[in-house]
N, CA and C atoms as a LAMMPS dump frame, in Angstrom:
ITEM: TIMESTEP
0
ITEM: NUMBER OF ATOMS
627
ITEM: BOX BOUNDS ff ff ff
-5.0000000000000000e+02 5.0000000000000000e+02
-5.0000000000000000e+02 5.0000000000000000e+02
-5.0000000000000000e+02 5.0000000000000000e+02
ITEM: ATOMS id mol type element x y z
1 1 1 N -278.822 -386.126 257.651
2 1 2 C -278.691 -387.585 257.802
3 1 3 C -278.147 -388.153 256.493
4 2 1 N -277.143 -389.028 256.607
5 2 2 C -276.54 -389.595 255.409
6 2 3 C -277.434 -390.666 254.808
7 3 1 N -277.121 -391.04 253.562
8 3 2 C -277.877 -392.092 252.879
9 3 3 C -277.747 -393.413 253.619
10 4 1 N -276.54 -393.644 254.183
11 4 2 C -276.308 -394.897 254.907
12 4 3 C -277.175 -394.968 256.144
13 5 1 N -277.283 -393.824 256.876
14 5 2 C -278.102 -393.814 258.072
15 5 3 C -279.576 -394.025 257.745
16 6 1 N -280.049 -393.413 256.621
17 6 2 C -281.438 -393.612 256.19
18 6 3 C -281.703 -395.072 255.864
19 7 1 N -280.71 -395.71 255.211
20 7 2 C -280.872 -397.116 254.857
21 7 3 C -280.956 -397.999 256.083
22 8 1 N -280.08 -397.716 257.087
23 8 2 C -280.105 -398.506 258.324
24 8 3 C -281.427 -398.312 259.07
25 9 1 N -281.922 -397.059 259.061
26 9 2 C -283.192 -396.781 259.73
27 9 3 C -284.345 -397.546 259.076
28 10 1 N -284.341 -397.605 257.742
29 10 2 C -285.38 -398.341 257.016
30 10 3 C -285.322 -399.83 257.3
31 11 1 N -284.113 -400.374 257.375
32 11 2 C -283.962 -401.796 257.685
33 11 3 C -284.464 -402.103 259.089
34 12 1 N -284.192 -401.194 260.034
35 12 2 C -284.637 -401.403 261.421
36 12 3 C -286.168 -401.415 261.509
37 13 1 N -286.806 -400.479 260.788
38 13 2 C -288.277 -400.436 260.802
39 13 3 C -288.873 -401.694 260.198
40 14 1 N -288.278 -402.179 259.095
41 14 2 C -288.773 -403.41 258.469
42 14 3 C -288.587 -404.61 259.4
43 15 1 N -287.485 -404.623 260.147
44 15 2 C -287.213 -405.707 261.075
45 15 3 C -288.247 -405.73 262.199
46 16 1 N -288.563 -404.541 262.735
47 16 2 C -289.587 -404.437 263.785
48 16 3 C -290.947 -404.874 263.246
49 17 1 N -291.27 -404.453 262.027
50 17 2 C -292.556 -404.801 261.414
51 17 3 C -292.685 -406.307 261.244
52 18 1 N -291.585 -406.952 260.793
53 18 2 C -291.607 -408.407 260.604
54 18 3 C -291.792 -409.131 261.94
55 19 1 N -291.174 -408.597 262.994
56 19 2 C -291.315 -409.215 264.314
57 19 3 C -292.753 -409.103 264.831
58 20 1 N -293.37 -407.955 264.59
59 20 2 C -294.76 -407.771 265.017
60 20 3 C -295.679 -408.742 264.287
61 21 1 N -295.497 -408.858 262.968
62 21 2 C -296.312 -409.79 262.174
63 21 3 C -296.099 -411.221 262.637
64 22 1 N -294.83 -411.584 262.892
65 22 2 C -294.525 -412.944 263.34
66 22 3 C -295.169 -413.216 264.697
67 23 1 N -295.143 -412.218 265.588
68 23 2 C -295.764 -412.373 266.903
69 23 3 C -297.264 -412.589 266.805
70 24 1 N -297.916 -411.815 265.92
71 24 2 C -299.36 -411.954 265.728
72 24 3 C -299.695 -413.336 265.182
73 25 1 N -298.925 -413.806 264.199
74 25 2 C -299.174 -415.124 263.606
75 25 3 C -298.974 -416.24 264.628
76 26 1 N -297.932 -416.105 265.462
77 26 2 C -297.687 -417.121 266.488
78 26 3 C -298.829 -417.147 267.499
79 27 1 N -299.319 -415.949 267.882
80 27 2 C -300.437 -415.872 268.822
81 27 3 C -301.689 -416.539 268.252
82 28 1 N -302.007 -416.246 266.969
83 28 2 C -303.166 -416.856 266.324
84 28 3 C -303.015 -418.37 266.258
85 29 1 N -301.806 -418.83 265.956
86 29 2 C -301.547 -420.263 265.875
87 29 3 C -301.756 -420.937 267.226
88 30 1 N -301.291 -420.301 268.298
89 30 2 C -301.452 -420.855 269.644
90 30 3 C -302.928 -420.948 270.006
91 31 1 N -303.692 -419.887 269.679
92 31 2 C -305.121 -419.889 269.966
93 31 3 C -305.823 -421.019 269.218
94 32 1 N -305.5 -421.185 267.921
95 32 2 C -306.133 -422.239 267.119
96 32 3 C -305.789 -423.624 267.647
97 33 1 N -304.543 -423.82 268.027
98 33 2 C -304.128 -425.117 268.567
99 33 3 C -304.853 -425.406 269.881
100 34 1 N -305.002 -424.373 270.72
101 34 2 C -305.707 -424.535 271.99
102 34 3 C -307.158 -424.931 271.759
103 35 1 N -307.815 -424.253 270.801
104 35 2 C -309.21 -424.564 270.487
105 35 3 C -309.339 -425.995 269.973
106 36 1 N -308.421 -426.405 269.096
107 36 2 C -308.462 -427.763 268.554
108 36 3 C -308.244 -428.806 269.641
109 37 1 N -307.344 -428.52 270.58
110 37 2 C -307.098 -429.461 271.673
111 37 3 C -308.331 -429.589 272.562
112 38 1 N -308.945 -428.454 272.901
113 38 2 C -310.168 -428.479 273.714
114 38 3 C -311.259 -429.254 272.991
115 39 1 N -311.379 -428.986 271.681
116 39 2 C -312.397 -429.649 270.87
117 39 3 C -312.166 -431.156 270.842
118 40 1 N -310.887 -431.559 270.69
119 40 2 C -310.567 -432.99 270.63
120 40 3 C -310.825 -433.675 271.962
121 41 1 N -310.536 -432.959 273.075
122 41 2 C -310.742 -433.55 274.409
123 41 3 C -312.234 -433.691 274.712
124 42 1 N -313.009 -432.653 274.398
125 42 2 C -314.437 -432.673 274.712
126 42 3 C -315.229 -433.584 273.778
127 43 1 N -314.78 -433.673 272.518
128 43 2 C -315.443 -434.52 271.53
129 43 3 C -316.959 -434.283 271.486
130 44 1 N -317.406 -433.19 270.908
131 44 2 C -318.841 -432.878 270.89
132 44 3 C -319.641 -433.933 270.138
133 45 1 N -320.758 -434.325 270.726
134 45 2 C -321.666 -435.281 270.09
135 45 3 C -322.851 -434.53 269.497
136 46 1 N -323.333 -434.985 268.369
137 46 2 C -324.472 -434.334 267.727
138 46 3 C -325.737 -434.585 268.527
139 47 1 N -326.712 -433.682 268.45
140 47 2 C -327.955 -433.857 269.214
141 47 3 C -328.73 -435.085 268.738
142 48 1 N -329.589 -435.591 269.608
143 48 2 C -330.408 -436.765 269.296
144 48 3 C -331.866 -436.343 269.192
145 49 1 N -332.485 -436.683 268.083
146 49 2 C -333.876 -436.301 267.833
147 49 3 C -334.77 -437.537 267.843
148 50 1 N -335.985 -437.348 268.35
149 50 2 C -336.991 -438.414 268.362
150 50 3 C -338.31 -437.827 267.868
151 51 1 N -338.953 -438.537 266.939
152 51 2 C -340.319 -438.199 266.522
153 51 3 C -341.265 -438.914 267.464
154 52 1 N -341.952 -438.158 268.31
155 52 2 C -342.807 -438.764 269.334
156 52 3 C -344.19 -439.117 268.798
157 53 1 N -344.776 -438.203 268.024
158 53 2 C -346.088 -438.5 267.459
159 53 3 C -346.376 -437.566 266.297
160 54 1 N -347.355 -437.951 265.509
161 54 2 C -347.842 -437.14 264.388
162 54 3 C -349.358 -437.158 264.407
163 55 1 N -349.958 -435.984 264.405
164 55 2 C -351.417 -435.873 264.337
165 55 3 C -351.804 -435.406 262.94
166 56 1 N -352.606 -436.225 262.267
167 56 2 C -353.015 -435.925 260.89
168 56 3 C -354.396 -435.273 260.92
169 57 1 N -354.465 -434.037 260.463
170 57 2 C -355.738 -433.309 260.391
171 57 3 C -356.333 -433.375 258.988
172 58 1 N -355.474 -433.49 257.985
173 58 2 C -355.958 -433.571 256.599
174 58 3 C -354.921 -434.299 255.762
175 59 1 N -355.424 -435.166 254.882
176 59 2 C -354.552 -435.844 253.925
177 59 3 C -355.42 -436.258 252.742
178 60 1 N -355.394 -435.423 251.707
179 60 2 C -356.309 -435.603 250.582
180 60 3 C -355.524 -435.625 249.277
181 61 1 N -355.464 -436.818 248.686
182 61 2 C -354.781 -436.973 247.403
183 61 3 C -355.765 -437.37 246.31
184 62 1 N -357.037 -437.015 246.491
185 62 2 C -358.07 -437.426 245.537
186 62 3 C -357.967 -436.675 244.211
187 63 1 N -357.456 -435.435 244.243
188 63 2 C -357.278 -434.673 242.998
189 63 3 C -355.974 -435.087 242.345
190 64 1 N -355.985 -435.484 241.064
191 64 2 C -354.755 -435.946 240.406
192 64 3 C -353.634 -434.917 240.477
193 65 1 N -352.447 -435.379 240.866
194 65 2 C -351.222 -434.578 240.895
195 65 3 C -351.256 -433.434 241.906
196 66 1 N -352.21 -433.472 242.841
197 66 2 C -352.278 -432.447 243.884
198 66 3 C -352.508 -433.12 245.234
199 67 1 N -351.865 -432.57 246.272
200 67 2 C -352.027 -433.124 247.626
201 67 3 C -352.259 -431.989 248.614
202 68 1 N -353.291 -432.16 249.419
203 68 2 C -353.556 -431.241 250.522
204 68 3 C -353.364 -432.001 251.83
205 69 1 N -352.521 -431.471 252.698
206 69 2 C -352.229 -432.175 253.95
207 69 3 C -352.008 -431.178 255.077
208 70 1 N -352.243 -431.659 256.299
209 70 2 C -352.044 -430.838 257.487
210 70 3 C -351.665 -431.759 258.645
211 71 1 N -350.45 -431.576 259.167
212 71 2 C -349.952 -432.414 260.251
213 71 3 C -349.506 -431.533 261.42
214 72 1 N -349.55 -432.122 262.605
215 72 2 C -348.836 -431.565 263.75
216 72 3 C -347.89 -432.639 264.248
217 73 1 N -346.625 -432.323 264.291
218 73 2 C -345.624 -433.307 264.699
219 73 3 C -345.016 -432.882 266.032
220 74 1 N -344.726 -433.862 266.871
221 74 2 C -344.054 -433.6 268.146
222 74 3 C -342.654 -434.189 268.077
223 75 1 N -341.66 -433.318 268.192
224 75 2 C -340.263 -433.71 268.084
225 75 3 C -339.529 -433.328 269.36
226 76 1 N -338.671 -434.212 269.823
227 76 2 C -337.83 -433.898 270.977
228 76 3 C -336.368 -433.984 270.579
229 77 1 N -335.581 -433.108 271.168
230 77 2 C -334.146 -433.085 270.907
231 77 3 C -333.407 -433.11 272.235
232 78 1 N -332.388 -433.942 272.325
233 78 2 C -331.578 -434.043 273.553
234 78 3 C -330.124 -433.73 273.229
235 79 1 N -329.526 -432.889 274.069
236 79 2 C -328.099 -432.586 273.965
237 79 3 C -327.345 -433.582 274.848
238 80 1 N -326.588 -434.519 274.265
239 80 2 C -325.936 -435.558 275.068
240 80 3 C -324.612 -435.11 275.702
241 81 1 N -324.19 -433.882 275.439
242 81 2 C -322.877 -433.419 275.888
243 81 3 C -322.905 -432.906 277.332
244 82 1 N -321.811 -433.176 278.055
245 82 2 C -321.69 -432.73 279.45
246 82 3 C -321.215 -431.282 279.559
247 83 1 N -320.41 -430.828 278.597
248 83 2 C -319.787 -429.511 278.716
249 83 3 C -320.009 -428.627 277.489
250 84 1 N -320.872 -429.056 276.599
251 84 2 C -321.077 -428.312 275.357
252 84 3 C -322.551 -427.968 275.192
253 85 1 N -322.846 -426.699 274.979
254 85 2 C -324.202 -426.253 274.692
255 85 3 C -324.419 -426.147 273.196
256 86 1 N -325.678 -426.099 272.793
257 86 2 C -326.008 -426.045 271.359
258 86 3 C -326.95 -424.87 271.109
259 87 1 N -326.567 -424.02 270.176
260 87 2 C -327.454 -422.97 269.683
261 87 3 C -328.15 -423.476 268.421
262 88 1 N -329.472 -423.537 268.456
263 88 2 C -330.236 -423.836 267.252
264 88 3 C -330.627 -422.495 266.624
265 89 1 N -329.849 -422.067 265.645
266 89 2 C -330.098 -420.766 265.012
267 89 3 C -331.257 -420.814 264.023
268 90 1 N -331.439 -421.979 263.398
269 90 2 C -332.539 -422.12 262.427
270 90 3 C -332.942 -423.576 262.357
271 91 1 N -334.26 -423.839 262.429
272 91 2 C -334.801 -425.185 262.276
273 91 3 C -336.06 -425.098 261.417
274 92 1 N -336.035 -425.708 260.253
275 92 2 C -337.183 -425.731 259.343
276 92 3 C -337.696 -427.164 259.242
277 93 1 N -338.988 -427.344 259.553
278 93 2 C -339.605 -428.675 259.562
279 93 3 C -340.556 -428.8 258.377
280 94 1 N -340.523 -429.948 257.695
281 94 2 C -341.429 -430.195 256.572
282 94 3 C -341.543 -431.696 256.352
283 95 1 N -342.502 -432.097 255.525
284 95 2 C -342.727 -433.521 255.244
285 95 3 C -342.436 -433.811 253.778
286 96 1 N -341.951 -435.018 253.511
287 96 2 C -341.687 -435.447 252.145
288 96 3 C -342.298 -436.825 251.904
289 97 1 N -342.576 -437.088 250.639
290 97 2 C -343.023 -438.416 250.205
291 97 3 C -342.127 -438.832 249.053
292 98 1 N -341.401 -439.93 249.213
293 98 2 C -340.444 -440.398 248.213
294 98 3 C -339.523 -439.263 247.764
295 99 1 N -338.981 -438.547 248.75
296 99 2 C -338.026 -437.446 248.543
297 99 3 C -338.618 -436.211 247.887
298 100 1 N -339.934 -436.167 247.691
299 100 2 C -340.567 -434.958 247.161
300 100 3 C -341.252 -434.227 248.311
301 101 1 N -340.946 -432.939 248.446
302 101 2 C -341.538 -432.142 249.511
303 101 3 C -343.025 -431.963 249.263
304 102 1 N -343.83 -432.257 250.302
305 102 2 C -345.292 -432.2 250.14
306 102 3 C -345.935 -431.158 251.054
307 103 1 N -345.143 -430.495 251.885
308 103 2 C -345.672 -429.434 252.741
309 103 3 C -344.749 -428.225 252.682
310 104 1 N -345.258 -427.111 253.154
311 104 2 C -344.415 -425.936 253.308
312 104 3 C -343.468 -426.151 254.493
313 105 1 N -342.438 -425.329 254.564
314 105 2 C -341.51 -425.38 255.698
315 105 3 C -342.059 -424.547 256.853
316 106 1 N -341.997 -425.102 258.038
317 106 2 C -342.398 -424.394 259.244
318 106 3 C -341.154 -424.143 260.087
319 107 1 N -340.925 -422.892 260.459
320 107 2 C -339.731 -422.529 261.225
321 107 3 C -339.988 -422.632 262.724
322 108 1 N -339.045 -423.24 263.422
323 108 2 C -339.063 -423.293 264.885
324 108 3 C -338.215 -422.134 265.403
325 109 1 N -338.695 -421.392 266.396
326 109 2 C -337.93 -420.243 266.905
327 109 3 C -336.53 -420.658 267.372
328 110 1 N -335.523 -419.814 267.131
329 110 2 C -334.163 -420.107 267.601
330 110 3 C -334.133 -420.312 269.118
331 111 1 N -333.279 -421.225 269.562
332 111 2 C -333.209 -421.517 270.992
333 111 3 C -331.821 -422.022 271.352
334 112 1 N -331.516 -421.995 272.641
335 112 2 C -330.261 -422.542 273.16
336 112 3 C -330.578 -423.772 274.001
337 113 1 N -329.779 -424.803 273.813
338 113 2 C -329.965 -426.051 274.56
339 113 3 C -328.727 -426.312 275.41
340 114 1 N -328.921 -426.31 276.729
341 114 2 C -327.801 -426.52 277.639
342 114 3 C -327.365 -427.971 277.72
343 115 1 N -326.405 -428.227 278.606
344 115 2 C -325.848 -429.573 278.76
345 115 3 C -326.92 -430.553 279.212
346 116 1 N -327.043 -431.655 278.508
347 116 2 C -327.979 -432.742 278.836
348 116 3 C -329.449 -432.31 278.795
349 117 1 N -329.744 -431.172 278.261
350 117 2 C -331.12 -430.69 278.235
351 117 3 C -331.923 -431.34 277.116
352 118 1 N -333.25 -431.326 277.284
353 118 2 C -334.175 -431.845 276.276
354 118 3 C -335.154 -430.747 275.893
355 119 1 N -335.321 -430.535 274.612
356 119 2 C -336.303 -429.583 274.087
357 119 3 C -337.383 -430.354 273.329
358 120 1 N -338.626 -429.892 273.457
359 120 2 C -339.749 -430.521 272.754
360 120 3 C -340.481 -429.456 271.953
361 121 1 N -340.739 -429.75 270.67
362 121 2 C -341.464 -428.834 269.785
363 121 3 C -342.65 -429.569 269.163
364 122 1 N -343.735 -428.83 268.907
365 122 2 C -344.922 -429.413 268.263
366 122 3 C -345.413 -428.486 267.148
367 123 1 N -344.64 -428.35 266.091
368 123 2 C -345.044 -427.452 264.998
369 123 3 C -346.084 -428.094 264.076
370 124 1 N -346.847 -427.248 263.398
371 124 2 C -347.75 -427.683 262.336
372 124 3 C -347.016 -427.574 261.005
373 125 1 N -347.191 -428.576 260.151
374 125 2 C -346.69 -428.52 258.778
375 125 3 C -347.862 -428.835 257.854
376 126 1 N -348.006 -428.059 256.811
377 126 2 C -349.158 -428.265 255.94
378 126 3 C -348.854 -427.789 254.522
379 127 1 N -349.672 -428.234 253.623
380 127 2 C -349.582 -427.808 252.234
381 127 3 C -350.955 -427.899 251.589
382 128 1 N -351.335 -426.861 250.873
383 128 2 C -352.655 -426.804 250.242
384 128 3 C -352.521 -426.95 248.732
385 129 1 N -353.03 -428.052 248.194
386 129 2 C -352.976 -428.335 246.745
387 129 3 C -351.544 -428.243 246.23
388 130 1 N -350.652 -428.975 246.886
389 130 2 C -349.244 -428.997 246.486
390 130 3 C -349.079 -429.873 245.245
391 131 1 N -348.447 -429.357 244.183
392 131 2 C -348.242 -430.171 242.968
393 131 3 C -347.35 -431.382 243.249
394 132 1 N -347.786 -432.54 242.786
395 132 2 C -347.034 -433.78 242.944
396 132 3 C -346.729 -434.337 241.55
397 133 1 N -345.499 -434.792 241.36
398 133 2 C -345.131 -435.392 240.076
399 133 3 C -346.072 -436.548 239.758
400 134 1 N -346.481 -436.715 238.485
401 134 2 C -347.479 -437.74 238.118
402 134 3 C -347.141 -439.14 238.638
403 135 1 N -345.862 -439.551 238.547
404 135 2 C -345.516 -440.901 239.006
405 135 3 C -345.653 -441.025 240.523
406 136 1 N -345.341 -439.95 241.247
407 136 2 C -345.498 -439.967 242.694
408 136 3 C -346.97 -439.884 243.085
409 137 1 N -347.748 -439.141 242.307
410 137 2 C -349.174 -439.007 242.588
411 137 3 C -349.874 -440.355 242.464
412 138 1 N -349.533 -441.112 241.423
413 138 2 C -350.124 -442.437 241.239
414 138 3 C -349.722 -443.375 242.371
415 139 1 N -348.439 -443.323 242.759
416 139 2 C -347.957 -444.167 243.85
417 139 3 C -348.614 -443.79 245.17
418 140 1 N -348.785 -442.476 245.404
419 140 2 C -349.415 -442.008 246.632
420 140 3 C -350.873 -442.456 246.71
421 141 1 N -351.588 -442.369 245.56
422 141 2 C -352.977 -442.828 245.531
423 141 3 C -353.084 -444.309 245.82
424 142 1 N -352.152 -445.095 245.267
425 142 2 C -352.167 -446.543 245.513
426 142 3 C -351.875 -446.863 246.974
427 143 1 N -350.903 -446.139 247.563
428 143 2 C -350.567 -446.366 248.972
429 143 3 C -351.749 -446.037 249.873
430 144 1 N -352.4 -444.918 249.584
431 144 2 C -353.53 -444.51 250.42
432 144 3 C -354.691 -445.503 250.289
433 145 1 N -354.905 -445.987 249.064
434 145 2 C -355.968 -446.981 248.862
435 145 3 C -355.653 -448.278 249.594
436 146 1 N -354.347 -448.607 249.666
437 146 2 C -353.927 -449.824 250.367
438 146 3 C -353.974 -449.65 251.887
439 147 1 N -354.085 -448.398 252.339
440 147 2 C -354.254 -448.169 253.772
441 147 3 C -353.028 -447.691 254.521
442 148 1 N -351.915 -447.389 253.821
443 148 2 C -350.718 -446.932 254.537
444 148 3 C -349.84 -446.083 253.621
445 149 1 N -349.248 -445.047 254.194
446 149 2 C -348.346 -444.156 253.461
447 149 3 C -347.101 -443.937 254.319
448 150 1 N -345.947 -444.096 253.705
449 150 2 C -344.68 -443.871 254.406
450 150 3 C -344.182 -442.464 254.082
451 151 1 N -344.079 -441.634 255.111
452 151 2 C -343.611 -440.257 254.949
453 151 3 C -342.285 -440.073 255.683
454 152 1 N -341.617 -438.987 255.373
455 152 2 C -340.4 -438.621 256.083
456 152 3 C -340.559 -437.198 256.599
457 153 1 N -340.467 -437.029 257.919
458 153 2 C -340.477 -435.706 258.525
459 153 3 C -339.022 -435.237 258.593
460 154 1 N -338.746 -434.094 257.989
461 154 2 C -337.369 -433.624 257.892
462 154 3 C -337.182 -432.283 258.599
463 155 1 N -335.978 -432.108 259.112
464 155 2 C -335.569 -430.832 259.697
465 155 3 C -334.248 -430.422 259.058
466 156 1 N -334.227 -429.24 258.505
467 156 2 C -332.99 -428.651 257.996
468 156 3 C -332.696 -427.412 258.828
469 157 1 N -331.465 -427.256 259.266
470 157 2 C -331.179 -426.096 260.105
471 157 3 C -329.715 -425.765 260.205
472 158 1 N -329.432 -424.831 261.105
473 158 2 C -328.068 -424.394 261.398
474 158 3 C -327.866 -424.417 262.906
475 159 1 N -326.721 -424.951 263.342
476 159 2 C -326.415 -425.008 264.764
477 159 3 C -325.019 -424.463 265.029
478 160 1 N -324.805 -424.025 266.278
479 160 2 C -323.488 -423.628 266.756
480 160 3 C -323.229 -424.317 268.088
481 161 1 N -321.946 -424.597 268.355
482 161 2 C -321.562 -425.24 269.603
483 161 3 C -320.988 -424.194 270.551
484 162 1 N -321.278 -424.339 271.85
485 162 2 C -320.771 -423.411 272.865
486 162 3 C -319.96 -424.191 273.885
487 163 1 N -318.658 -423.862 273.965
488 163 2 C -317.751 -424.49 274.928
489 163 3 C -317.206 -423.383 275.815
490 164 1 N -317.686 -423.295 277.052
491 164 2 C -317.288 -422.186 277.91
492 164 3 C -317.767 -420.868 277.305
493 165 1 N -316.8 -419.975 277.035
494 165 2 C -317.143 -418.706 276.381
495 165 3 C -316.953 -418.781 274.866
496 166 1 N -316.371 -419.887 274.394
497 166 2 C -316.122 -420.027 272.949
498 166 3 C -317.381 -420.528 272.25
499 167 1 N -317.744 -419.878 271.129
500 167 2 C -318.89 -420.277 270.305
501 167 3 C -318.389 -420.535 268.895
502 168 1 N -318.677 -421.699 268.384
503 168 2 C -318.181 -422.093 267.064
504 168 3 C -318.944 -421.376 265.955
505 169 1 N -318.485 -421.608 264.73
506 169 2 C -319.227 -421.14 263.567
507 169 3 C -320.461 -422 263.347
508 170 1 N -321.248 -421.644 262.346
509 170 2 C -322.501 -422.365 262.087
510 170 3 C -322.25 -423.641 261.287
511 171 1 N -322.981 -424.688 261.662
512 171 2 C -322.917 -425.968 260.965
513 171 3 C -324.314 -426.331 260.471
514 172 1 N -324.358 -427.008 259.325
515 172 2 C -325.642 -427.486 258.801
516 172 3 C -326.108 -428.687 259.62
517 173 1 N -327.404 -428.703 259.903
518 173 2 C -328.018 -429.809 260.626
519 173 3 C -329.084 -430.447 259.743
520 174 1 N -329.011 -431.785 259.589
521 174 2 C -329.992 -432.518 258.797
522 174 3 C -330.583 -433.628 259.663
523 175 1 N -331.913 -433.6 259.832
524 175 2 C -332.61 -434.607 260.636
525 175 3 C -333.672 -435.282 259.773
526 176 1 N -333.74 -436.613 259.835
527 176 2 C -334.704 -437.387 259.046
528 176 3 C -335.447 -438.35 259.963
529 177 1 N -336.791 -438.184 260.027
530 177 2 C -337.615 -438.995 260.928
531 177 3 C -338.677 -439.746 260.131
532 178 1 N -338.646 -441.075 260.087
533 178 2 C -339.662 -441.838 259.361
534 178 3 C -341 -441.83 260.086
535 179 1 N -342.077 -441.709 259.306
536 179 2 C -343.435 -441.711 259.869
537 179 3 C -344.311 -442.594 258.991
538 180 1 N -344.901 -443.614 259.595
539 180 2 C -345.741 -444.567 258.866
540 180 3 C -347.195 -444.274 259.215
541 181 1 N -347.948 -443.734 258.251
542 181 2 C -349.331 -443.326 258.463
543 181 3 C -350.264 -444.38 257.879
544 182 1 N -351.237 -444.818 258.689
545 182 2 C -352.209 -445.821 258.215
546 182 3 C -353.603 -445.202 258.141
547 183 1 N -354.435 -445.783 257.28
548 183 2 C -355.776 -445.242 257.038
549 183 3 C -356.821 -446.353 257.133
550 184 1 N -358.085 -445.912 257.31
551 184 2 C -359.207 -446.848 257.267
552 184 3 C -359.139 -447.904 258.345
553 185 1 N -359.502 -449.119 257.975
554 185 2 C -359.562 -450.213 258.949
555 185 3 C -358.185 -450.6 259.469
556 186 1 N -357.128 -450.233 258.724
557 186 2 C -355.773 -450.576 259.142
558 186 3 C -355.162 -449.533 260.072
559 187 1 N -355.891 -448.471 260.304
560 187 2 C -355.338 -447.381 261.098
561 187 3 C -355.039 -447.815 262.526
562 188 1 N -353.839 -447.48 262.989
563 188 2 C -353.46 -447.754 264.378
564 188 3 C -353.345 -446.459 265.173
565 189 1 N -353.96 -445.394 264.641
566 189 2 C -353.942 -444.118 265.327
567 189 3 C -355.091 -443.971 266.302
568 190 1 N -355.062 -442.876 267.051
569 190 2 C -356.089 -442.584 268.048
570 190 3 C -356.804 -441.306 267.651
571 191 1 N -358.128 -441.354 267.621
572 191 2 C -358.904 -440.168 267.263
573 191 3 C -358.81 -439.146 268.39
574 192 1 N -358.423 -437.907 268.018
575 192 2 C -358.274 -436.846 269.016
576 192 3 C -359.179 -435.658 268.688
577 193 1 N -360.119 -435.851 267.797
578 193 2 C -361.028 -434.778 267.417
579 193 3 C -361.643 -435.091 266.07
580 194 1 N -362.476 -434.212 265.599
581 194 2 C -363.128 -434.431 264.316
582 194 3 C -362.092 -434.458 263.192
583 195 1 N -362.023 -435.61 262.498
584 195 2 C -361.103 -435.801 261.368
585 195 3 C -359.64 -435.62 261.761
586 196 1 N -359.296 -435.882 263.009
587 196 2 C -357.902 -435.778 263.459
588 196 3 C -357.491 -437.102 264.1
589 197 1 N -356.381 -437.667 263.614
590 197 2 C -355.876 -438.943 264.113
591 197 3 C -354.434 -438.754 264.572
592 198 1 N -354.153 -439.197 265.804
593 198 2 C -352.795 -439.098 266.332
594 198 3 C -352.111 -440.46 266.266
595 199 1 N -350.856 -440.452 265.759
596 199 2 C -350.051 -441.671 265.653
597 199 3 C -348.849 -441.534 266.578
598 200 1 N -348.744 -442.467 267.536
599 200 2 C -347.602 -442.479 268.441
600 200 3 C -346.459 -443.254 267.79
601 201 1 N -345.254 -442.663 267.783
602 201 2 C -344.125 -443.31 267.128
603 201 3 C -342.976 -443.599 268.097
604 202 1 N -342.472 -442.563 268.77
605 202 2 C -341.234 -442.655 269.553
606 202 3 C -340.147 -443.278 268.676
607 203 1 N -339.971 -442.665 267.511
608 203 2 C -339.01 -443.159 266.523
609 203 3 C -337.761 -442.305 266.543
610 204 1 N -336.619 -442.964 266.664
611 204 2 C -335.364 -442.24 266.645
612 204 3 C -335.053 -441.769 265.235
613 205 1 N -334.63 -440.531 265.118
614 205 2 C -334.355 -439.922 263.815
615 205 3 C -332.859 -440.008 263.499
616 206 1 N -332.55 -440.027 262.224
617 206 2 C -331.142 -439.951 261.822
618 206 3 C -330.711 -438.485 261.816
619 207 1 N -329.517 -438.217 262.333
620 207 2 C -329.03 -436.843 262.459
621 207 3 C -327.622 -436.767 261.874
622 208 1 N -327.393 -435.769 261.054
623 208 2 C -326.051 -435.499 260.535
624 208 3 C -325.76 -434.01 260.64
625 209 1 N -324.518 -433.714 260.993
626 209 2 C -324.082 -432.319 261.149
627 209 3 C -322.84 -432.106 260.289
């Protein structure tokens, strides 16, 4: 085989290789455009969360800079989408006071939520002698003495969207639910057992994805 023939053969192979690469790139581009069009048409809506009630079993801030608490919270989530399902891969629930975490994180088991479905969870969140910053500890003691404490029940998690057979990547989910706890003569809760008070809220939570 002459040098010229070898050169032509090499050019032909490179030409075929470039066509294969171009075909693969065009196919990937078509798939991505199709997914984006479907996504734009369906317009997925984020789930809606409601804090239904909070049962307080323990709330003790008598020791300086330490807080012991035990809550059971009832949360409901609704998928408002007609054609999109939601995978909840991870949901961690905890309570905060003035943006300081006061309980451990409690994990809710992973679950799938179909179209228009509603899920209800009632996890316990608690913390035993959790260190509180001195300025927050003083404020918490004053609030409790005054008969009311404003807490935030939070959920941090990861979700995926399901459209037909297509499943998206994971997205961060942030849920914030206000809870107003009252004590003593100002309490508007209902006694449900020894040293346990249930507070009905039906409060809509803020959700960001």
